[in-house]
N, C-alpha and C positions, 0 to 999 in steps of 0.2 A: 807712826801709828798705821797698823795694817787692818784692813777690813776683812771679815770672814763671812762667807755665805755657807750656810749649813743646810743639808737635805737629809731626809730619813732614808736609810737603805731599804727598809722593809715596811714602810707605811706607818710608822709609829706616830707621825703627824703629817699634815698636808701643808703645802706651800713651803717656801724657803724661809729660814730664819736668818737674821742678820745680826752681826755683832762686831766688836773690836777686839783684836788679839792683845792680851796682856803680855808683859815682858816674859820671854821664854828663857828658861835656865839652860845650862850647858849639859845637863845630865841626860844620858841616853840609857833607857831602862832595858832590862832583859824582856823578852817577849813572854808576857803572861796572858795574852789574849787568845792564843791558839793552842790546840793540843799538839804536843811535840810528837808527830808521827810522820811517816815517810811522804804523805801527800799534803801535809799542811805547810804553812809558811813558818816553820820552826826557827829559821834563821833571821826572821824579821826583827827589827828593833822598834822600840816605841819612844817617842818624844811627847811628853805631856804638854799640851798647849792650852792654857786657860783662855777662854773667850768670854768677854762680858757681853751678854745678849742685850739687844734693845728691849726696853721695858715691856712693850706689848708682846714681843716674841717670848720673853721670859715667862710671862703669865700663861701663854699658850701651852708650854711644855713643862710647867712646874710639877705636874703630877706624874711624869714619866720617870722610870727607874732603869738605868743602864740601856738606853736605846743605842742601836748601831747607826752611826752617822757617817756622812761624808762631808768634809769641810774643804772649801776652796779658799785659800788665803792669798791675798794679793795686795799690792800697794794701793793706797788710796790717793 
């Protein structure tokens, strides 16, 4: 089991969130997060990683839609 620490990139919420990474599949998705232009990261790939948030943290962000996040995933 791996622990995840999540922060907001643009202030969508304060303080870090914590959670546990759920099993990750082997599928690597095409990049649909960025506009494909010469200055974007159009060659980036996306791996969806489900994270089960701690109960109190889940309540804090339950009303957010599509926040931009950074997640640090490490061994516990």
